[in-house]
C-alpha positions as CSV (number, residue, x, y, z in Angstrom):
1,M,0.0,0.1,0.0
2,Q,1.3,3.4,-0.9
3,L,2.5,5.5,2.1
4,S,0.6,8.5,1.2
5,L,-2.9,6.7,1.4
6,L,-1.7,4.8,4.7
7,A,-0.4,7.8,6.5
8,P,-3.8,9.4,7.0
9,L,-5.1,6.6,8.9
10,L,-2.3,7.8,11.6
11,C,-5.4,10.4,12.5
12,L,-7.4,7.5,14.1
13,L,-5.4,8.0,17.3
14,P,-7.3,9.0,20.0
15,A,-7.0,13.1,20.3
16,N,-7.1,13.2,24.0
17,A,-3.8,11.4,24.2
18,L,-2.1,14.0,26.0
19,V,1.6,12.8,25.2
20,I,2.2,10.9,22.0
21,P,5.3,9.2,20.9
22,D,7.3,10.6,18.0
23,A,5.3,10.1,14.6
24,A,7.7,7.7,13.2
25,S,7.2,5.3,15.9
26,V,3.5,5.4,15.8
27,L,3.6,4.7,12.1
28,S,5.6,1.6,13.0
29,Q,2.9,0.3,15.2
30,L,0.2,0.4,12.8
31,S,-0.7,-2.7,11.3
32,L,-2.8,-2.3,8.0
33,S,-3.5,-4.7,5.2
34,T,-2.0,-4.1,2.1
35,E,-5.0,-5.4,0.5
36,K,-6.7,-2.0,1.4
37,S,-5.3,-0.7,-1.9
38,V,-7.3,-2.9,-4.0
39,Q,-10.6,-1.6,-2.3
40,I,-10.1,2.2,-2.9
41,P,-8.2,2.2,-6.4
42,F,-9.9,5.4,-7.4
43,L,-8.3,7.3,-4.2
44,L,-5.2,5.5,-4.8
45,L,-5.0,6.9,-8.3
46,W,-5.7,10.4,-7.2
47,F,-3.1,10.6,-4.3
48,S,-0.4,9.1,-6.4
49,S,-1.3,11.7,-9.3
50,T,-0.2,14.7,-6.7
51,D,2.9,16.6,-7.5
52,K,4.1,15.9,-3.9
53,S,6.2,13.1,-3.4
54,E,5.1,10.2,-1.2
55,K,7.6,11.1,1.5
56,E,6.4,14.6,1.7
57,E,2.9,13.7,2.0
58,A,3.8,11.2,4.7
59,N,5.5,13.5,6.5
60,F,2.4,15.9,6.5
61,E,0.3,13.2,7.8
62,K,2.5,12.5,10.6
63,W,2.7,16.0,11.5
64,L,-1.3,16.3,11.3
65,A,-1.6,13.6,13.8
66,S,0.9,14.8,16.2
67,Q,-0.1,18.4,15.8
68,K,-3.8,17.4,16.6
69,N,-3.0,15.6,19.9
70,Q,-0.5,18.6,20.8
71,S,-3.3,21.2,20.1
72,F,-5.7,19.4,22.5
73,H,-3.0,19.1,25.2
74,Y,-2.3,23.0,24.8
75,I,-5.9,23.7,25.0
76,L,-6.1,22.0,28.6
77,Q,-2.9,23.6,29.7
78,N,-4.9,27.0,29.3
79,I,-7.8,25.8,31.4
80,G,-7.7,26.6,35.1
81,G,-8.0,23.5,37.5
82,I,-6.7,20.8,35.1
83,L,-3.2,20.5,34.5
84,T,-0.5,21.9,36.9
85,V,0.8,24.7,34.6
86,L,-1.6,27.3,35.8
87,D,-1.2,28.8,39.5
88,T,-4.6,27.8,41.0
89,K,-4.5,31.4,42.8
90,E,-4.3,33.1,39.6
91,V,-6.8,30.9,37.4
92,A,-10.0,29.6,38.8
93,P,-11.1,26.2,37.9
94,G,-13.1,26.1,34.7
95,V,-11.5,29.4,33.4
96,V,-10.3,29.4,30.0
97,I,-7.3,32.0,29.6
98,A,-6.9,33.1,25.9
99,S,-3.3,33.1,26.4
100,P,-0.7,32.4,29.4
101,L,1.0,35.7,28.0
102,K,0.9,38.6,30.6
103,N,2.7,41.1,28.6
104,H,3.5,42.5,25.0
105,P,0.3,41.4,24.7
106,N,-1.4,40.7,27.9
107,Y,-4.1,37.9,27.1
108,F,-4.1,36.5,30.7
109,Y,-7.8,37.0,30.8
110,N,-11.1,34.9,30.5
111,W,-13.1,36.0,27.2
112,I,-16.8,34.6,27.4
113,R,-16.7,34.1,23.5
114,D,-13.3,32.3,23.4
115,S,-14.1,30.3,26.3
116,A,-17.5,28.9,25.0
117,L,-15.8,27.9,21.8
118,T,-12.7,26.3,23.8
119,I,-15.2,23.8,25.7
120,R,-17.1,22.9,22.7
121,S,-13.9,21.4,21.5
122,L,-13.8,19.4,24.7
123,I,-17.5,18.1,24.3
124,S,-16.4,17.3,20.5
125,Q,-13.7,15.2,22.1
126,L,-16.2,13.5,24.3
127,E,-18.5,12.7,21.2
128,D,-15.6,11.1,19.3
129,D,-14.1,9.2,22.2
130,P,-16.4,7.8,24.4
131,S,-13.9,5.3,25.8
132,G,-11.6,8.1,26.6
133,D,-11.3,9.8,30.2
134,S,-15.0,11.1,30.1
135,D,-15.0,11.9,33.7
136,Y,-12.0,13.8,33.6
137,L,-13.5,16.1,30.6
138,K,-16.6,16.2,32.1
139,K,-15.2,17.6,35.3
140,V,-13.7,20.3,33.2
141,I,-16.8,21.3,31.4
142,E,-19.1,21.4,34.6
143,D,-16.3,23.6,36.3
144,Y,-16.7,26.1,33.1
145,I,-20.4,25.8,33.7
146,L,-20.2,26.5,37.2
147,V,-17.8,29.4,37.1
148,N,-20.1,31.1,34.3
149,Y,-23.0,30.9,36.5
150,H,-20.8,33.4,39.1
151,L,-19.6,35.4,36.2
152,Q,-23.0,36.0,34.9
153,R,-24.0,37.5,38.4
154,L,-21.0,40.0,38.7
155,P,-22.1,43.6,38.2
156,N,-19.5,44.8,35.6
157,K,-18.8,47.7,33.3
158,S,-21.3,46.5,30.7
159,G,-24.2,46.5,33.5
160,K,-25.9,44.0,35.8
161,F,-27.3,40.6,35.5
162,D,-30.8,41.7,37.1
163,D,-31.9,44.5,34.8
164,N,-34.4,44.4,32.2
165,T,-32.0,43.4,29.4
166,R,-29.5,41.4,31.3
167,S,-27.1,43.9,30.1
168,G,-24.1,42.6,32.3
169,L,-23.9,39.5,30.5
170,G,-22.5,41.5,27.3
171,E,-19.3,41.7,29.5
172,P,-16.5,40.5,27.1
173,K,-14.0,39.1,29.5
174,F,-12.8,38.9,33.1
175,M,-9.8,38.5,35.1
176,A,-8.5,34.9,35.1
177,D,-9.2,34.4,38.7
178,G,-13.1,35.2,38.5
179,T,-13.2,38.7,39.3
180,T,-14.3,41.7,36.9
181,F,-12.2,43.5,34.3
182,D,-12.7,47.2,35.2
183,E,-10.5,48.8,32.5
184,H,-11.4,50.4,29.4
185,W,-12.5,48.1,26.4
186,G,-14.7,47.3,23.6
187,R,-17.8,46.6,25.3
188,P,-20.4,45.3,25.3
189,Q,-19.9,42.6,22.9
190,S,-23.1,40.4,22.3
191,D,-21.9,37.1,21.0
192,G,-20.5,35.7,24.4
193,P,-24.0,34.7,25.8
194,G,-25.5,33.0,22.8
195,L,-22.2,30.8,22.3
196,R,-22.4,29.9,25.9
197,V,-25.7,28.8,25.4
198,V,-24.7,26.4,22.4
199,T,-21.9,25.4,24.3
200,I,-24.0,24.1,27.5
201,T,-26.7,22.7,25.4
202,D,-24.2,20.8,23.6
203,Y,-23.1,19.1,26.9
204,L,-26.6,18.3,28.1
205,D,-27.6,16.7,24.9
206,L,-24.5,14.4,25.2
207,L,-25.5,13.8,28.7
208,E,-28.8,12.9,27.5
209,K,-27.6,10.7,24.9
210,R,-25.5,8.7,27.1
211,N,-28.1,8.6,29.9
212,E,-25.7,10.4,32.2
213,V,-26.6,12.9,34.9
214,V,-24.6,16.2,36.1
215,H,-21.9,15.4,38.5
216,S,-21.6,18.8,40.0
217,D,-23.6,18.8,43.3
218,F,-24.0,22.6,42.9
219,L,-25.3,22.3,39.3
220,G,-27.6,19.4,40.5
221,N,-29.3,18.8,36.9
222,R,-30.4,20.1,33.7
223,T,-33.4,22.0,35.1
224,F,-31.3,24.1,37.3
225,I,-28.7,24.8,34.5
226,Y,-31.4,25.9,32.2
227,R,-33.3,27.9,34.4
228,E,-30.2,29.7,36.0
229,I,-27.5,29.9,33.2
230,V,-28.9,29.2,29.8
231,K,-32.3,31.2,30.3
232,P,-30.6,34.4,31.1
233,D,-28.6,34.0,28.3
234,L,-31.3,33.8,26.2
235,E,-33.1,36.6,27.7
236,Y,-30.2,38.9,26.9
237,V,-30.3,37.4,23.1
238,L,-33.9,38.4,23.0
239,A,-33.2,41.8,24.4
240,N,-30.2,42.8,22.5
241,W,-30.2,40.9,19.2
242,N,-30.5,44.2,17.1
243,I,-28.5,46.6,19.3
244,E,-25.1,47.5,18.1
245,A,-22.1,45.8,20.1
246,F,-18.3,45.1,19.2
247,D,-17.3,42.4,16.9
248,L,-15.5,39.3,17.6
249,W,-12.1,41.4,16.9
250,E,-13.1,44.0,19.4
251,E,-12.8,46.9,17.3
252,I,-16.2,47.9,15.8
253,D,-19.2,48.9,17.5
254,A,-21.8,48.1,15.4
255,L,-24.2,45.0,13.8
256,H,-22.1,42.2,12.8
257,F,-22.8,39.0,10.9
258,F,-20.9,36.6,13.3
259,N,-23.0,38.2,16.4
260,S,-26.3,37.8,14.4
261,L,-25.7,34.3,13.1
262,T,-24.4,32.6,16.2
263,M,-27.4,34.3,18.2
264,M,-29.6,32.4,15.8
265,R,-28.1,29.4,16.7
266,A,-28.3,30.1,20.4
267,L,-32.1,30.8,20.0
268,S,-32.6,27.4,17.8
269,E,-30.7,25.3,20.9
270,G,-32.3,27.1,23.7
271,R,-35.8,26.7,22.3
272,R,-35.5,23.1,22.1
273,L,-34.1,23.1,25.6
274,A,-36.6,25.5,26.7
275,E,-39.5,22.9,25.4
276,A,-37.9,19.9,27.0
277,E,-37.9,21.9,30.4
278,D,-41.8,22.7,30.3
279,E,-41.0,26.7,29.7
280,T,-44.0,28.8,29.4
281,A,-45.7,29.3,26.1
282,E,-45.1,32.9,26.3
283,F,-41.3,32.7,26.5
284,I,-41.1,29.9,23.8
285,N,-43.3,32.2,21.5
286,R,-40.7,35.2,22.4
287,L,-37.8,32.8,21.0
288,D,-39.8,31.6,18.0
289,E,-40.7,35.3,16.9
290,T,-37.1,36.5,17.7
291,F,-35.7,33.9,15.6
292,K,-38.1,34.7,12.6
293,N,-37.0,38.4,13.1
294,L,-33.5,37.8,13.1
295,K,-33.8,35.4,10.3
296,S,-35.3,38.0,8.2
297,F,-32.9,40.6,9.4
298,I,-29.8,38.7,8.3
299,T,-31.2,37.5,5.0
300,D,-32.8,40.8,4.0
301,P,-30.6,42.4,1.1
302,R,-31.2,45.8,2.4
303,T,-29.5,45.0,5.9
304,G,-26.3,44.8,4.2
305,F,-25.0,41.5,5.1
306,A,-26.0,39.7,1.8
307,P,-26.5,42.5,-0.6
308,S,-27.5,42.0,-3.9
309,T,-24.6,43.7,-5.6
310,L,-22.2,41.5,-4.0
311,P,-21.2,37.6,-4.3
312,F,-20.1,37.3,-0.7
313,I,-21.0,38.2,2.8
314,V,-20.5,41.6,4.6
315,E,-19.1,41.1,8.0
316,T,-20.2,44.6,9.0
317,P,-22.4,46.7,6.9
318,K,-21.9,49.8,8.7
319,L,-18.2,49.9,7.6
320,K,-19.0,48.8,4.2
321,Q,-21.4,51.8,3.8
322,Q,-19.1,54.1,5.2
323,G,-16.4,53.0,3.0
324,R,-14.0,52.1,5.4
325,R,-13.8,48.3,4.6
326,G,-14.9,46.0,1.7
327,G,-16.6,43.6,3.7
328,L,-14.5,40.5,3.5
329,D,-13.8,39.3,6.9
330,A,-12.7,35.8,8.3
331,A,-15.4,36.2,11.0
332,T,-17.8,35.3,8.0
333,L,-16.3,31.9,8.1
334,L,-16.1,31.5,11.6
335,A,-20.0,32.5,11.9
336,A,-21.0,29.7,9.4
337,L,-19.1,27.2,11.5
338,H,-20.1,27.9,14.8
339,S,-23.9,28.6,13.9
340,H,-24.2,25.1,12.3
341,E,-24.0,21.2,12.6
342,V,-23.3,19.2,9.7
343,D,-24.0,15.9,11.6
344,G,-26.2,15.6,14.6
345,R,-28.3,18.4,15.1
346,D,-30.5,20.0,12.4
347,T,-29.6,23.7,11.7
348,N,-31.1,23.9,8.1
349,T,-33.2,26.6,9.3
350,I,-30.2,28.9,9.8
351,P,-29.0,30.5,7.0
352,F,-25.4,30.7,5.5
353,D,-24.1,27.0,6.1
354,V,-20.5,26.1,4.8
355,D,-22.1,25.2,1.4
356,D,-23.9,28.2,0.8
357,H,-22.3,30.1,-2.2
358,R,-21.9,33.6,-0.5
359,I,-19.6,31.7,2.3
360,L,-17.6,29.8,-0.5
361,N,-17.1,32.9,-2.5
362,T,-16.1,34.7,0.9
363,L,-13.2,32.1,1.1
364,L,-12.6,32.7,-2.7
365,Y,-12.2,36.4,-2.4
366,M,-10.1,36.5,0.7
367,V,-7.6,33.9,-0.9
368,S,-7.6,35.9,-4.1
369,D,-6.6,39.1,-1.8
370,M,-4.3,37.7,0.7
371,K,-2.2,35.8,-1.8
372,Y,-1.3,39.0,-3.1
373,R,-1.4,41.1,0.1
374,Y,0.9,39.2,2.3
375,P,4.4,38.5,1.0
376,V,4.6,35.3,2.6
377,N,1.9,33.8,0.3
378,H,3.7,35.3,-2.9
379,D,5.2,31.7,-4.1
380,N,1.6,31.2,-4.8
381,I,0.8,34.1,-6.8
382,R,1.5,32.5,-10.4
383,I,-0.3,29.2,-9.1
384,E,-4.0,28.5,-10.0
385,Q,-6.6,29.6,-7.3
386,N,-6.9,25.8,-5.9
387,I,-3.9,26.5,-3.6
388,G,-4.5,27.7,0.2
389,V,-2.6,30.4,1.6
390,G,-2.2,32.0,5.1
391,L,-5.2,34.3,5.9
392,G,-5.5,37.2,7.9
393,R,-8.7,38.4,9.6
394,Y,-9.5,40.9,6.8
395,P,-7.9,43.0,4.2
396,E,-7.7,46.3,5.9
397,D,-6.2,44.8,9.3
398,V,-3.5,46.8,10.7
399,Y,-3.2,45.0,14.2
400,D,0.3,43.3,14.2
401,G,0.0,41.5,17.5
402,Y,1.4,44.2,19.5
403,G,0.1,47.3,18.0
404,T,-1.1,49.0,14.8
405,S,1.1,48.7,11.7
406,E,0.1,46.0,9.2
407,G,-1.8,43.0,9.5
408,N,-0.7,39.4,9.2
409,P,-2.0,35.9,8.6
410,W,-3.7,34.4,11.6
411,F,-3.6,30.7,12.3
412,I,-7.6,31.0,13.1
413,S,-8.2,32.4,9.9
414,T,-6.1,29.8,7.9
415,A,-7.4,26.8,9.8
416,S,-10.9,28.0,9.5
417,A,-10.8,28.1,5.8
418,A,-9.6,24.4,5.7
419,E,-12.6,23.5,8.1
420,V,-15.2,25.4,5.9
421,V,-14.3,23.2,2.9
422,L,-14.1,19.9,4.8
423,R,-17.4,20.4,6.5
424,M,-19.0,21.4,3.0
425,I,-17.3,18.1,1.6
426,Y,-18.5,16.2,4.5
427,K,-22.3,17.8,4.5
428,T,-22.3,16.7,0.4
429,L,-20.9,13.3,0.9
430,E,-22.6,12.2,4.1
431,K,-26.2,12.9,2.4
432,K,-24.8,11.4,-0.9
433,S,-26.2,14.4,-2.6
434,D,-25.8,15.3,-6.3
435,L,-23.7,18.6,-6.8
436,V,-25.5,21.4,-8.5
437,I,-23.2,24.0,-9.9
438,S,-25.2,27.2,-10.6
439,S,-24.1,30.8,-11.5
440,N,-24.2,31.5,-7.7
441,N,-21.5,29.0,-7.0
442,R,-19.8,28.4,-10.4
443,E,-17.0,31.0,-9.6
444,F,-15.9,29.0,-6.7
445,F,-16.1,25.5,-8.4
446,S,-14.8,26.4,-11.4
447,V,-11.4,27.0,-10.0
448,F,-11.3,23.1,-9.3
449,M,-12.9,22.1,-12.6
450,K,-12.1,24.7,-15.5
451,D,-12.4,22.3,-18.3
452,L,-16.1,21.8,-17.1
453,F,-17.2,25.1,-17.9
454,E,-15.4,25.7,-21.3
455,N,-18.8,24.7,-23.4
456,Q,-21.3,25.6,-20.9
457,M,-23.7,28.4,-21.2
458,P,-23.0,31.0,-18.5
459,D,-26.8,30.8,-17.0
460,G,-27.1,27.1,-17.2
461,N,-26.7,24.6,-14.1
462,I,-24.4,21.8,-14.2
463,V,-25.3,19.0,-12.1
464,L,-22.5,16.3,-11.2
465,P,-24.3,13.1,-9.9
466,Y,-23.3,11.5,-6.6
467,G,-20.3,8.9,-7.4
468,S,-19.7,9.9,-10.9
469,Q,-16.2,10.3,-12.0
470,R,-16.3,14.1,-12.1
471,Y,-17.9,14.3,-8.6
472,K,-15.1,12.1,-7.3
473,L,-12.6,14.4,-8.8
474,L,-14.1,17.2,-7.6
475,M,-14.3,16.1,-4.0
476,Y,-10.8,14.9,-4.2
477,G,-9.8,18.3,-5.4
478,L,-11.5,20.0,-2.7
479,Y,-10.0,17.7,-0.2
480,D,-6.5,18.3,-1.3
481,Y,-7.4,22.2,-1.2
482,S,-8.1,22.0,2.5
483,D,-5.0,20.4,2.9
484,T,-3.0,23.4,1.3
485,F,-4.4,25.5,4.2
486,L,-3.2,23.0,7.0
487,K,0.2,22.8,5.0
488,V,0.6,26.6,5.2
489,I,0.1,26.0,9.1
490,M,2.8,23.2,9.0
491,N,5.2,25.7,7.7
492,H,4.8,28.4,10.3
493,V,4.3,26.6,13.6
494,D,7.0,25.8,15.9
495,S,8.4,22.7,14.5
496,N,9.9,21.5,17.8
497,N,6.7,21.5,20.1
498,G,3.8,22.4,17.8
499,R,3.2,25.6,19.6
500,M,1.1,28.3,17.9
501,S,0.8,32.0,18.5
502,E,-1.8,34.4,17.2
503,Q,-0.2,35.5,13.8
504,F,2.7,34.8,11.6
505,N,4.8,37.8,10.2
506,K,3.4,38.5,6.6
507,F,7.2,39.1,5.6
508,D,9.2,36.5,7.2
509,G,6.7,34.1,8.2
510,Y,7.7,33.8,12.1
511,M,5.3,33.7,14.5
512,Q,4.1,36.9,16.5
513,G,1.6,38.2,18.8
514,A,0.0,36.4,21.8
515,E,1.8,33.1,22.5
516,D,0.1,29.8,23.0
517,L,-3.3,31.2,21.7
518,T,-6.0,28.9,22.9
519,W,-8.2,29.8,20.0
520,S,-5.5,29.1,17.4
521,Y,-5.1,25.5,19.1
522,L,-8.9,24.7,19.2
523,S,-9.0,26.3,15.5
524,F,-6.6,23.6,14.2
525,Y,-8.2,20.8,16.6
526,N,-11.4,21.5,15.0
527,C,-10.1,21.4,11.5
528,A,-8.2,18.1,11.8
529,R,-11.4,16.5,13.6
530,W,-13.4,17.3,10.6
531,R,-10.6,16.0,8.1
532,L,-10.7,12.8,9.7
533,K,-14.4,12.7,9.3
534,V,-14.4,13.6,5.8
535,Y,-11.4,10.9,5.1
536,G,-13.8,8.2,6.0
537,L,-16.3,9.2,3.6
538,I,-13.9,9.7,0.9
539,L,-12.9,6.2,1.5
540,N,-16.4,5.0,1.1
541,M,-17.0,7.0,-1.8
542,A,-14.3,5.5,-3.9
């Protein structure tokens, strides 16, 4: 069996292995039948036809498996009360710090948004590996829920817990010891409460699926968690969904696509839990009505998120209207990822999933811009567009990780680009759907199948039947495309220990900004997790 095909199976190693042997040792321990190559001749043909050598591909796969495990380990290192890395006097149990760095820049804080996304990665790990140390991870998750119960109730610079709008829940960050952050900041930020709803409901769903109970004596049971933690967050969303707030990059006070779309997901999940907890009809009706209004708001071209004049999403319409930005933003990709599921729960009622043409075009246009914008990507300028590059937050960015000069590529943005492609592949293959190429998504797909469009009328749809040769070629091409983003990451992480910072310099490629950024690790971990899922479907398709 060719090594380039065997090596992806390294990713089958459990991601919760906190210490792993070197990759060569792992490979030597795998016992795989060489007869598998007979079962997947088409995939074998695809991999053997790539430009990269088998050795390079095998090294990439070994790195990927190792980096996935290392990233998960570094995530755990940045959560209070787990390992011995963090001082228990400085970091409360369940608190997720953005980075252990305390100066140049100081990221030693607990952001509500980052924490919710981080804990969801632990829940994903529990779902993927039920035979692992589940009690250990469940305690971490319940510590997170418990500390957030207390954080919700702290009066802060954004407001209070018990006023009519639950204004205090819009506070974006707290000190690592669980006290308030009282300095000047971009507040309020409206995405945190909704993301916390999604994370907590994910955990409660997992317990229900396994017929398990909450372990924490204080939290008690699902009803307490819903009434005392989830419902207040839902009330915040109900009162503030159309109020201007700061974006996930903490720079602009306006209405944002990421905030709006993730709040839709929170309303969807919260409504389901509310009904299960025998919530009043009046409250459920408020959730339904707000969901409907928010969906109309997001999808209406006049609002500016999806204008009829542009093929991509505008993250912050106010900035576009003021001529300050063009609208492209990695936050759009993150919004699609964190407001939808492509297996498990049905999120089809939420617009702009990973297969939506505007999401795919956002990715396409960001690559088109940033392969020129950042010199570190210039090796790919003359290559076809089916090559991933290092992506920054948005084209007009000037934050360099320490101050304002010039923006750089970010690990979060680059990994999220790969994950969007992988989840789009997964959604298509899992449903065994035909692929319809229309005038809306043609620009994206034509990058991978230029010859298909040579003799086609501009306004005609093209249908690729599931399992057809062209269908397979396209899926393999997209899979390979996602890998090119991951290979960019491989070229810029610390090759000795897999550590990631926030950014890598657009000129020399060396890392800068906050070191050991939790969000960098969880973005890579999430992407590597989906790559393994897609690989299984690719094998079944071959």
